[in-house]
PQR file of N, CA, C, O and H, with PARSE charges and radii, in Angstrom:
ATOM      1  N   MET A   1      90.010 279.553  42.569 -0.4000 1.5000
ATOM      2  CA  MET A   1      88.416 280.031  43.143 -0.0000 2.0000
ATOM      3  C   MET A   1      89.102 280.621  44.574  0.5500 1.7000
ATOM      4  O   MET A   1      90.097 280.126  45.105 -0.5500 1.4000
ATOM      5  N   ILE A   2      88.308 281.849  45.103 -0.4000 1.5000
ATOM      6  CA  ILE A   2      88.070 281.791  46.913 -0.0000 2.0000
ATOM      7  C   ILE A   2      86.755 282.226  47.256  0.5500 1.7000
ATOM      8  O   ILE A   2      85.990 283.173  47.076 -0.5500 1.4000
ATOM      9  H   ILE A   2      87.500 282.251  44.672  0.4000 1.0000
ATOM     10  N   LYS A   3      86.847 280.807  47.991 -0.4000 1.5000
ATOM     11  CA  LYS A   3      85.527 281.054  48.418 -0.0000 2.0000
ATOM     12  C   LYS A   3      85.158 281.483  49.887  0.5500 1.7000
ATOM     13  O   LYS A   3      85.288 280.475  50.582 -0.5500 1.4000
ATOM     14  H   LYS A   3      87.468 280.037  48.136  0.4000 1.0000
ATOM     15  N   LEU A   4      84.711 282.664  50.735 -0.4000 1.5000
ATOM     16  CA  LEU A   4      84.180 283.123  52.412 -0.0000 2.0000
ATOM     17  C   LEU A   4      83.454 283.353  52.377  0.5500 1.7000
ATOM     18  O   LEU A   4      82.851 283.594  51.331 -0.5500 1.4000
ATOM     19  H   LEU A   4      84.606 283.482  50.171  0.4000 1.0000
ATOM     20  N   CYS A   5      82.965 283.448  53.613 -0.4000 1.5000
ATOM     21  CA  CYS A   5      81.943 284.240  54.457 -0.0000 2.0000
ATOM     22  C   CYS A   5      82.201 285.551  54.315  0.5500 1.7000
ATOM     23  O   CYS A   5      83.365 285.920  54.468 -0.5500 1.4000
ATOM     24  H   CYS A   5      83.454 283.252  54.463  0.4000 1.0000
ATOM     25  N   SER A   6      81.101 286.580  53.973 -0.4000 1.5000
ATOM     26  CA  SER A   6      81.739 287.921  54.002 -0.0000 2.0000
ATOM     27  C   SER A   6      81.327 288.223  55.721  0.5500 1.7000
ATOM     28  O   SER A   6      82.090 288.820  56.480 -0.5500 1.4000
ATOM     29  H   SER A   6      80.155 286.280  53.849  0.4000 1.0000
ATOM     30  N   MET A   7      80.126 287.740  56.081 -0.4000 1.5000
ATOM     31  CA  MET A   7      79.535 288.317  57.518 -0.0000 2.0000
ATOM     32  C   MET A   7      80.731 287.112  58.637  0.5500 1.7000
ATOM     33  O   MET A   7      81.361 287.887  59.357 -0.5500 1.4000
ATOM     34  H   MET A   7      79.506 287.254  55.464  0.4000 1.0000
ATOM     35  N   CYS A   8      81.004 286.195  58.834 -0.4000 1.5000
ATOM     36  CA  CYS A   8      82.280 285.673  59.444 -0.0000 2.0000
ATOM     37  C   CYS A   8      83.421 286.328  59.014  0.5500 1.7000
ATOM     38  O   CYS A   8      83.917 287.020  59.903 -0.5500 1.4000
ATOM     39  H   CYS A   8      80.493 285.566  58.249  0.4000 1.0000
ATOM     40  N   SER A   9      84.011 286.350  57.953 -0.4000 1.5000
ATOM     41  CA  SER A   9      85.422 286.298  57.823 -0.0000 2.0000
ATOM     42  C   SER A   9      85.660 287.932  58.014  0.5500 1.7000
ATOM     43  O   SER A   9      86.878 288.097  57.946 -0.5500 1.4000
ATOM     44  H   SER A   9      83.608 285.788  57.230  0.4000 1.0000
ATOM     45  N   GLY A  10      85.017 289.168  58.219 -0.4000 1.5000
ATOM     46  CA  GLY A  10      85.311 289.938  58.707 -0.0000 2.0000
ATOM     47  C   GLY A  10      85.778 290.830  56.925  0.5500 1.7000
ATOM     48  O   GLY A  10      85.910 292.050  56.823 -0.5500 1.4000
ATOM     49  H   GLY A  10      84.028 289.034  58.275  0.4000 1.0000
ATOM     50  N   MET A  11      85.876 290.248  56.235 -0.4000 1.5000
ATOM     51  CA  MET A  11      86.317 290.822  54.603 -0.0000 2.0000
ATOM     52  C   MET A  11      85.043 290.829  53.616  0.5500 1.7000
ATOM     53  O   MET A  11      84.164 290.028  53.297 -0.5500 1.4000
ATOM     54  H   MET A  11      85.770 289.257  56.318  0.4000 1.0000
ATOM     55  N   SER A  12      85.581 292.788  53.151 -0.4000 1.5000
ATOM     56  CA  SER A  12      84.237 292.838  52.543 -0.0000 2.0000
ATOM     57  C   SER A  12      84.722 292.140  51.111  0.5500 1.7000
ATOM     58  O   SER A  12      85.882 291.984  50.732 -0.5500 1.4000
ATOM     59  H   SER A  12      86.295 293.438  53.411  0.4000 1.0000
ATOM     60  N   VAL A  13      83.529 291.778  50.447 -0.4000 1.5000
ATOM     61  CA  VAL A  13      84.371 290.922  48.971 -0.0000 2.0000
ATOM     62  C   VAL A  13      84.820 292.043  47.849  0.5500 1.7000
ATOM     63  O   VAL A  13      85.783 292.014  47.082 -0.5500 1.4000
ATOM     64  H   VAL A  13      82.587 291.905  50.755  0.4000 1.0000
ATOM     65  N   GLU A  14      83.590 293.243  48.050 -0.4000 1.5000
ATOM     66  CA  GLU A  14      83.888 294.143  47.360 -0.0000 2.0000
ATOM     67  C   GLU A  14      85.823 294.835  47.602  0.5500 1.7000
ATOM     68  O   GLU A  14      86.532 295.354  46.739 -0.5500 1.4000
ATOM     69  H   GLU A  14      82.808 293.267  48.673  0.4000 1.0000
ATOM     70  N   ASP A  15      86.115 294.591  48.896 -0.4000 1.5000
ATOM     71  CA  ASP A  15      87.570 295.067  48.997 -0.0000 2.0000
ATOM     72  C   ASP A  15      88.702 293.972  48.745  0.5500 1.7000
ATOM     73  O   ASP A  15      89.898 294.219  48.594 -0.5500 1.4000
ATOM     74  H   ASP A  15      85.539 294.170  49.597  0.4000 1.0000
ATOM     75  N   LEU A  16      88.142 292.803  48.730 -0.4000 1.5000
ATOM     76  CA  LEU A  16      88.722 291.504  48.209 -0.0000 2.0000
ATOM     77  C   LEU A  16      89.212 291.532  47.078  0.5500 1.7000
ATOM     78  O   LEU A  16      90.383 291.284  46.788 -0.5500 1.4000
ATOM     79  H   LEU A  16      87.170 292.602  48.853  0.4000 1.0000
ATOM     80  N   LYS A  17      88.045 291.943  46.118 -0.4000 1.5000
ATOM     81  CA  LYS A  17      87.795 291.646  44.442 -0.0000 2.0000
ATOM     82  C   LYS A  17      88.723 292.647  44.516  0.5500 1.7000
ATOM     83  O   LYS A  17      89.797 292.048  44.566 -0.5500 1.4000
ATOM     84  H   LYS A  17      87.095 292.145  46.354  0.4000 1.0000
ATOM     85  N   ALA A  18      88.984 294.078  44.561 -0.4000 1.5000
ATOM     86  CA  ALA A  18      89.675 295.222  44.123 -0.0000 2.0000
ATOM     87  C   ALA A  18      91.151 294.822  44.754  0.5500 1.7000
ATOM     88  O   ALA A  18      92.049 295.220  44.012 -0.5500 1.4000
ATOM     89  H   ALA A  18      88.111 294.565  44.521  0.4000 1.0000
ATOM     90  N   ALA A  19      91.482 294.353  45.563 -0.4000 1.5000
ATOM     91  CA  ALA A  19      93.213 293.737  45.914 -0.0000 2.0000
ATOM     92  C   ALA A  19      93.501 292.709  45.176  0.5500 1.7000
ATOM     93  O   ALA A  19      94.650 292.579  44.753 -0.5500 1.4000
ATOM     94  H   ALA A  19      90.752 294.030  46.166  0.4000 1.0000
ATOM     95  N   LEU A  20      92.188 291.487  44.788 -0.4000 1.5000
ATOM     96  CA  LEU A  20      93.004 290.485  43.721 -0.0000 2.0000
ATOM     97  C   LEU A  20      92.109 290.300  42.285  0.5500 1.7000
ATOM     98  O   LEU A  20      91.522 289.349  41.769 -0.5500 1.4000
ATOM     99  H   LEU A  20      91.255 291.593  45.132  0.4000 1.0000
ATOM    100  N   LEU A  21      92.298 291.562  41.962 -0.4000 1.5000
ATOM    101  CA  LEU A  21      91.698 291.703  40.482 -0.0000 2.0000
ATOM    102  C   LEU A  21      92.013 290.581  39.563  0.5500 1.7000
ATOM    103  O   LEU A  21      93.181 290.301  39.295 -0.5500 1.4000
ATOM    104  H   LEU A  21      92.775 292.335  42.381  0.4000 1.0000
ATOM    105  N   GLY A  22      91.110 290.003  39.127 -0.4000 1.5000
ATOM    106  CA  GLY A  22      91.304 288.965  38.088 -0.0000 2.0000
ATOM    107  C   GLY A  22      90.857 287.830  38.869  0.5500 1.7000
ATOM    108  O   GLY A  22      90.205 287.110  38.113 -0.5500 1.4000
ATOM    109  H   GLY A  22      90.161 290.231  39.344  0.4000 1.0000
ATOM    110  N   ARG A  23      90.923 287.201  40.357 -0.4000 1.5000
ATOM    111  CA  ARG A  23      90.312 286.468  41.005 -0.0000 2.0000
ATOM    112  C   ARG A  23      88.949 286.210  41.094  0.5500 1.7000
ATOM    113  O   ARG A  23      88.164 287.117  41.373 -0.5500 1.4000
ATOM    114  H   ARG A  23      91.453 287.786  40.971  0.4000 1.0000
ATOM    115  N   GLU A  24      88.427 284.579  40.799 -0.4000 1.5000
ATOM    116  CA  GLU A  24      87.087 284.311  41.050 -0.0000 2.0000
ATOM    117  C   GLU A  24      86.752 284.497  42.490  0.5500 1.7000
ATOM    118  O   GLU A  24      87.741 284.439  43.222 -0.5500 1.4000
ATOM    119  H   GLU A  24      89.065 283.842  40.573  0.4000 1.0000
ATOM    120  N   ILE A  25      85.407 284.742  43.192 -0.4000 1.5000
ATOM    121  CA  ILE A  25      85.181 285.149  44.534 -0.0000 2.0000
ATOM    122  C   ILE A  25      84.120 284.929  44.580  0.5500 1.7000
ATOM    123  O   ILE A  25      83.386 285.505  43.778 -0.5500 1.4000
ATOM    124  H   ILE A  25      84.604 284.789  42.598  0.4000 1.0000
ATOM    125  N   GLU A  26      83.631 284.117  45.416 -0.4000 1.5000
ATOM    126  CA  GLU A  26      82.122 283.123  45.923 -0.0000 2.0000
ATOM    127  C   GLU A  26      82.287 283.759  47.619  0.5500 1.7000
ATOM    128  O   GLU A  26      83.175 283.500  48.431 -0.5500 1.4000
ATOM    129  H   GLU A  26      84.227 283.648  46.068  0.4000 1.0000
ATOM    130  N   ASP A  27      81.015 284.718  47.780 -0.4000 1.5000
ATOM    131  CA  ASP A  27      80.579 285.165  48.889 -0.0000 2.0000
ATOM    132  C   ASP A  27      79.611 284.034  49.640  0.5500 1.7000
ATOM    133  O   ASP A  27      78.437 284.399  49.592 -0.5500 1.4000
ATOM    134  H   ASP A  27      80.294 284.929  47.119  0.4000 1.0000
ATOM    135  N   THR A  28      79.838 282.411  50.505 -0.4000 1.5000
ATOM    136  CA  THR A  28      79.146 281.669  50.380 -0.0000 2.0000
ATOM    137  C   THR A  28      78.905 281.073  51.873  0.5500 1.7000
ATOM    138  O   THR A  28      78.466 282.097  52.397 -0.5500 1.4000
ATOM    139  H   THR A  28      80.792 282.113  50.543  0.4000 1.0000
ATOM    140  N   CYS A  29      78.901 280.466  52.518 -0.4000 1.5000
ATOM    141  CA  CYS A  29      78.528 280.012  54.020 -0.0000 2.0000
ATOM    142  C   CYS A  29      79.841 279.035  53.462  0.5500 1.7000
ATOM    143  O   CYS A  29      79.796 278.457  52.376 -0.5500 1.4000
ATOM    144  H   CYS A  29      79.257 279.634  52.093  0.4000 1.0000
ATOM    145  N   ILE A  30      81.182 278.945  54.536 -0.4000 1.5000
ATOM    146  CA  ILE A  30      82.189 277.775  54.368 -0.0000 2.0000
ATOM    147  C   ILE A  30      81.714 276.743  55.323  0.5500 1.7000
ATOM    148  O   ILE A  30      81.613 275.578  54.936 -0.5500 1.4000
ATOM    149  H   ILE A  30      81.218 279.415  55.418  0.4000 1.0000
ATOM    150  N   GLY A  31      81.469 277.017  56.319 -0.4000 1.5000
ATOM    151  CA  GLY A  31      81.168 276.040  57.577 -0.0000 2.0000
ATOM    152  C   GLY A  31      82.259 276.449  58.596  0.5500 1.7000
ATOM    153  O   GLY A  31      82.792 275.545  59.241 -0.5500 1.4000
ATOM    154  H   GLY A  31      81.551 277.963  56.633  0.4000 1.0000
ATOM    155  N   GLU A  32      82.716 278.002  58.840 -0.4000 1.5000
ATOM    156  CA  GLU A  32      83.667 278.509  59.355 -0.0000 2.0000
ATOM    157  C   GLU A  32      83.312 279.440  60.403  0.5500 1.7000
ATOM    158  O   GLU A  32      84.115 280.267  60.835 -0.5500 1.4000
ATOM    159  H   GLU A  32      82.283 278.736  58.316  0.4000 1.0000
ATOM    160  N   CYS A  33      82.034 279.312  60.850 -0.4000 1.5000
ATOM    161  CA  CYS A  33      81.691 280.370  61.402 -0.0000 2.0000
ATOM    162  C   CYS A  33      82.399 280.834  62.462  0.5500 1.7000
ATOM    163  O   CYS A  33      83.096 280.095  63.158 -0.5500 1.4000
ATOM    164  H   CYS A  33      81.382 278.640  60.499  0.4000 1.0000
ATOM    165  N   GLY A  34      82.265 282.117  62.656 -0.4000 1.5000
ATOM    166  CA  GLY A  34      82.897 282.973  63.654 -0.0000 2.0000
ATOM    167  C   GLY A  34      84.342 282.920  63.590  0.5500 1.7000
ATOM    168  O   GLY A  34      85.187 283.300  64.399 -0.5500 1.4000
ATOM    169  H   GLY A  34      81.699 282.718  62.090  0.4000 1.0000
ATOM    170  N   SER A  35      84.467 282.258  62.230 -0.4000 1.5000
ATOM    171  CA  SER A  35      86.376 282.525  62.220 -0.0000 2.0000
ATOM    172  C   SER A  35      86.803 283.319  61.516  0.5500 1.7000
ATOM    173  O   SER A  35      86.758 283.069  60.312 -0.5500 1.4000
ATOM    174  H   SER A  35      83.781 281.949  61.572  0.4000 1.0000
ATOM    175  N   GLU A  36      87.470 284.769  62.026 -0.4000 1.5000
ATOM    176  CA  GLU A  36      87.414 285.677  61.533 -0.0000 2.0000
ATOM    177  C   GLU A  36      88.870 285.638  60.199  0.5500 1.7000
ATOM    178  O   GLU A  36      89.845 284.897  60.074 -0.5500 1.4000
ATOM    179  H   GLU A  36      87.507 284.972  63.005  0.4000 1.0000
ATOM    180  N   PHE A  37      88.439 286.645  59.528 -0.4000 1.5000
ATOM    181  CA  PHE A  37      89.854 286.083  58.271 -0.0000 2.0000
ATOM    182  C   PHE A  37      90.316 284.630  57.716  0.5500 1.7000
ATOM    183  O   PHE A  37      91.459 284.184  57.613 -0.5500 1.4000
ATOM    184  H   PHE A  37      87.648 287.247  59.630  0.4000 1.0000
ATOM    185  N   THR A  38      88.982 283.986  57.367 -0.4000 1.5000
ATOM    186  CA  THR A  38      89.315 282.582  57.188 -0.0000 2.0000
ATOM    187  C   THR A  38      88.498 282.428  55.789  0.5500 1.7000
ATOM    188  O   THR A  38      87.448 283.038  55.589 -0.5500 1.4000
ATOM    189  H   THR A  38      88.053 284.348  57.451  0.4000 1.0000
ATOM    190  N   ALA A  39      89.107 281.523  54.819 -0.4000 1.5000
ATOM    191  CA  ALA A  39      88.731 281.406  53.676 -0.0000 2.0000
ATOM    192  C   ALA A  39      89.249 280.170  53.134  0.5500 1.7000
ATOM    193  O   ALA A  39      90.251 279.675  53.651 -0.5500 1.4000
ATOM    194  H   ALA A  39      89.959 281.027  54.982  0.4000 1.0000
ATOM    195  N   TYR A  40      88.588 279.523  51.987 -0.4000 1.5000
ATOM    196  CA  TYR A  40      89.079 278.747  51.506 -0.0000 2.0000
ATOM    197  C   TYR A  40      89.513 279.361  49.948  0.5500 1.7000
ATOM    198  O   TYR A  40      88.774 280.079  49.274 -0.5500 1.4000
ATOM    199  H   TYR A  40      87.775 279.925  51.566  0.4000 1.0000
ATOM    200  N   VAL A  41      91.478 278.704  49.376 -0.4000 1.5000
ATOM    201  CA  VAL A  41      91.504 279.757  48.199 -0.0000 2.0000
ATOM    202  C   VAL A  41      91.791 277.993  47.602  0.5500 1.7000
ATOM    203  O   VAL A  41      92.558 277.236  48.196 -0.5500 1.4000
ATOM    204  H   VAL A  41      92.078 278.121  49.924  0.4000 1.0000
ATOM    205  N   GLY A  42      91.317 277.749  46.841 -0.4000 1.5000
ATOM    206  CA  GLY A  42      91.202 276.370  45.799 -0.0000 2.0000
ATOM    207  C   GLY A  42      90.480 275.937  47.081  0.5500 1.7000
ATOM    208  O   GLY A  42      89.535 276.533  47.598 -0.5500 1.4000
ATOM    209  H   GLY A  42      90.694 278.364  46.358  0.4000 1.0000
ATOM    210  N   ASP A  43      91.296 274.370  47.691 -0.4000 1.5000
ATOM    211  CA  ASP A  43      91.125 273.314  48.473 -0.0000 2.0000
ATOM    212  C   ASP A  43      91.416 273.591  49.784  0.5500 1.7000
ATOM    213  O   ASP A  43      90.902 273.157  50.815 -0.5500 1.4000
ATOM    214  H   ASP A  43      92.064 273.886  47.271  0.4000 1.0000
ATOM    215  N   ASP A  44      92.443 274.491  49.581 -0.4000 1.5000
ATOM    216  CA  ASP A  44      93.233 275.707  51.221 -0.0000 2.0000
ATOM    217  C   ASP A  44      92.486 276.273  51.858  0.5500 1.7000
ATOM    218  O   ASP A  44      92.070 277.326  51.373 -0.5500 1.4000
ATOM    219  H   ASP A  44      92.861 274.844  48.744  0.4000 1.0000
ATOM    220  N   LEU A  45      91.976 275.863  53.198 -0.4000 1.5000
ATOM    221  CA  LEU A  45      91.534 276.718  54.077 -0.0000 2.0000
ATOM    222  C   LEU A  45      92.837 277.216  54.495  0.5500 1.7000
ATOM    223  O   LEU A  45      93.863 276.569  54.707 -0.5500 1.4000
ATOM    224  H   LEU A  45      92.313 275.008  53.591  0.4000 1.0000
ATOM    225  N   ILE A  46      92.593 278.718  54.596 -0.4000 1.5000
ATOM    226  CA  ILE A  46      93.542 279.428  54.778 -0.0000 2.0000
ATOM    227  C   ILE A  46      93.367 280.797  56.650  0.5500 1.7000
ATOM    228  O   ILE A  46      92.219 280.741  57.091 -0.5500 1.4000
ATOM    229  H   ILE A  46      91.760 279.243  54.424  0.4000 1.0000
ATOM    230  N   THR A  47      93.951 281.393  57.169 -0.4000 1.5000
ATOM    231  CA  THR A  47      93.431 281.484  58.120 -0.0000 2.0000
ATOM    232  C   THR A  47      94.910 282.859  58.625  0.5500 1.7000
ATOM    233  O   THR A  47      96.119 282.713  58.807 -0.5500 1.4000
ATOM    234  H   THR A  47      94.884 281.439  56.810  0.4000 1.0000
ATOM    235  N   ALA A  48      93.962 284.126  58.692 -0.4000 1.5000
ATOM    236  CA  ALA A  48      94.909 285.043  59.331 -0.0000 2.0000
ATOM    237  C   ALA A  48      94.674 285.774  60.268  0.5500 1.7000
ATOM    238  O   ALA A  48      93.766 285.557  61.070 -0.5500 1.4000
ATOM    239  H   ALA A  48      92.980 284.245  58.544  0.4000 1.0000
ATOM    240  N   SER A  49      95.411 286.702  60.314 -0.4000 1.5000
ATOM    241  CA  SER A  49      95.822 287.656  61.832 -0.0000 2.0000
ATOM    242  C   SER A  49      94.991 288.919  61.017  0.5500 1.7000
ATOM    243  O   SER A  49      93.966 289.331  61.559 -0.5500 1.4000
ATOM    244  H   SER A  49      96.149 286.878  59.663  0.4000 1.0000
ATOM    245  N   SER A  50      95.209 289.229  60.363 -0.4000 1.5000
ATOM    246  CA  SER A  50      94.799 290.593  59.753 -0.0000 2.0000
ATOM    247  C   SER A  50      94.290 290.241  58.435  0.5500 1.7000
ATOM    248  O   SER A  50      94.571 289.261  57.746 -0.5500 1.4000
ATOM    249  H   SER A  50      96.042 288.894  59.923  0.4000 1.0000
ATOM    250  N   GLN A  51      93.237 291.518  58.124 -0.4000 1.5000
ATOM    251  CA  GLN A  51      93.080 291.561  56.825 -0.0000 2.0000
ATOM    252  C   GLN A  51      94.184 291.798  55.684  0.5500 1.7000
ATOM    253  O   GLN A  51      94.305 291.244  54.592 -0.5500 1.4000
ATOM    254  H   GLN A  51      93.008 292.315  58.684  0.4000 1.0000
ATOM    255  N   GLU A  52      94.988 292.851  56.325 -0.4000 1.5000
ATOM    256  CA  GLU A  52      96.450 292.588  55.192 -0.0000 2.0000
ATOM    257  C   GLU A  52      97.479 291.460  54.522  0.5500 1.7000
ATOM    258  O   GLU A  52      98.244 291.535  53.560 -0.5500 1.4000
ATOM    259  H   GLU A  52      94.890 293.301  57.213  0.4000 1.0000
ATOM    260  N   ASP A  53      97.110 290.195  55.612 -0.4000 1.5000
ATOM    261  CA  ASP A  53      97.302 289.029  56.173 -0.0000 2.0000
ATOM    262  C   ASP A  53      97.030 288.219  55.242  0.5500 1.7000
ATOM    263  O   ASP A  53      97.728 287.464  54.565 -0.5500 1.4000
ATOM    264  H   ASP A  53      96.489 290.134  56.394  0.4000 1.0000
ATOM    265  N   PHE A  54      95.676 288.502  55.280 -0.4000 1.5000
ATOM    266  CA  PHE A  54      94.655 288.087  54.586 -0.0000 2.0000
ATOM    267  C   PHE A  54      94.585 287.710  52.822  0.5500 1.7000
ATOM    268  O   PHE A  54      94.231 286.774  52.104 -0.5500 1.4000
ATOM    269  H   PHE A  54      95.109 289.115  55.830  0.4000 1.0000
ATOM    270  N   ILE A  55      95.268 289.336  52.659 -0.4000 1.5000
ATOM    271  CA  ILE A  55      95.055 289.198  51.318 -0.0000 2.0000
ATOM    272  C   ILE A  55      96.118 288.794  50.678  0.5500 1.7000
ATOM    273  O   ILE A  55      96.111 288.367  49.524 -0.5500 1.4000
ATOM    274  H   ILE A  55      95.555 290.096  53.242  0.4000 1.0000
ATOM    275  N   GLU A  56      97.166 288.916  51.453 -0.4000 1.5000
ATOM    276  CA  GLU A  56      98.668 288.305  50.917 -0.0000 2.0000
ATOM    277  C   GLU A  56      98.065 286.633  50.517  0.5500 1.7000
ATOM    278  O   GLU A  56      97.512 286.506  49.425 -0.5500 1.4000
ATOM    279  H   GLU A  56      97.172 289.263  52.391  0.4000 1.0000
ATOM    280  N   GLN A  57      98.141 285.930  51.037 -0.4000 1.5000
ATOM    281  CA  GLN A  57      97.769 284.823  51.392 -0.0000 2.0000
ATOM    282  C   GLN A  57      96.711 284.304  50.186  0.5500 1.7000
ATOM    283  O   GLN A  57      96.749 283.157  49.742 -0.5500 1.4000
ATOM    284  H   GLN A  57      98.591 286.033  51.924  0.4000 1.0000
ATOM    285  N   CYS A  58      95.735 285.360  49.715 -0.4000 1.5000
ATOM    286  CA  CYS A  58      95.154 285.167  49.139 -0.0000 2.0000
ATOM    287  C   CYS A  58      95.809 285.148  47.397  0.5500 1.7000
ATOM    288  O   CYS A  58      95.325 284.446  46.509 -0.5500 1.4000
ATOM    289  H   CYS A  58      95.705 286.292  50.076  0.4000 1.0000
ATOM    290  N   LYS A  59      96.657 285.825  47.269 -0.4000 1.5000
ATOM    291  CA  LYS A  59      97.345 286.065  46.324 -0.0000 2.0000
ATOM    292  C   LYS A  59      97.949 284.492  45.345  0.5500 1.7000
ATOM    293  O   LYS A  59      98.664 284.621  44.352 -0.5500 1.4000
ATOM    294  H   LYS A  59      97.050 286.395  47.990  0.4000 1.0000
TER
END
C-alpha cells in the first residue's frame, strides 16, 4: 500500500494510479506537511526529488 497526501506531496493520485497499475493507493494525511514527493510505501517513508523519481521509488 502507498499512502500519500496529494495536497502536500505534489502528486496527483490519478497520475500515480495510472503509473503504478495494480498498486493500492490511499490519499490521506501522513504527517509530513510541506514535504513534496513524499509517501509511505508499506512502512517505509520515501522522499524523491522529482515526480519521475517518486514513481520509480514507489515501484
